[in-house]
N, C-alpha and C positions, 0 to 999 in steps of 0.2 A: 696363373690359371691352372697349370699342371699340378702345382703343389696342392691347391685347394681340391681339385678333382680327385687326385689319388689319396689325399688325406681322408676325404669322405668315403671313397670306395673301400679303402683298406682299414678304416677306423684306427689310424695310427699317425704319428708325426712323420712328415716327409721332409727330407732335406734334398735340395737340388744341388748337384755338383756340376759346375759350368765350365770345367776345363777337361782337356783330353789326356791329362797325365795319368799314369798308372796310380791307382788308388791303393793305399796301404790299408787293408781290411782291419788290421790291428788298431788303427786310429779311429775307426768308426764306432759310434755308439750302438751297441746291440739292441737297444730299446727303440731305435729309429729305423725307418726304411729310407733308402737312398735311390735317387734317379740321377744318372750321369747323362748329360746332354752334350752333344757335339754336332758340328755341321759336317755333312758328308756330300760327296759328289759321285755321280755314276762312274763306274770304272769299267773300261773295255780294253781287251787286248787288241792287237793289230787286226786279227781276223774278224773280230766282232765289229771293229770300226769300219772295215771294208764292207761288211754286210749291212750295217746301219748307216746308210748313206744320207738320210735326211734328219733334220733336227727332231722331227716327230719320233722317229724310231730310236733316237738316242735318249728319249725321255719316257718311254713306255716299256713295260715288260723287262724290268731291270732287277737283277738278283745280286749284283756285286757293286759295292760302294767303297770309296776310298776317303780317308782323311789323313791329314799330315799334322805332326806334332813337332814343334821346334824343341831342340835340346842341345846341351853342351856336354862335354866329357866330365866337367866339374859337377854336373847335376842341375845347374841352373837352366831355366827354360830359354833364356836369351842372354846375349852378351854384346858388348860394344864392337867387338871385332868379328867381321864376317868370316874370317879364317877359322874361328873357334865355334862357329854355328853349324849345326847339322839339322837334318829333317828326317824324322822317322815316318815312313809311309805305312799305313795300316789298311789292309783290304778286308772288308767284311762281306760274307756271303750269306744271303738269307735263304730259308727253305722255299719261300714262295716269291714270285715276282711282284713288283710294284708297277 
């Protein structure tokens, strides 16, 4: 649905990137437009959690979000050994609240 919507709006071919990995821009086709999708969760520090006591207040007026990306030191996203697995946490801040 997004691909069709933005292809029509921008009058160009759209590619959807559905992973949270860092994208190497040198590998992208300059004739196409790209949208990278990932799932995010609201992010609160301890003081915000104390202020937002109810579920409602933890779901409205949010400006910061977090997502996690699995990685290994070898560059693979996942491995068989938990000892070699790491998680990168990325916190995004928006100009306006949701």
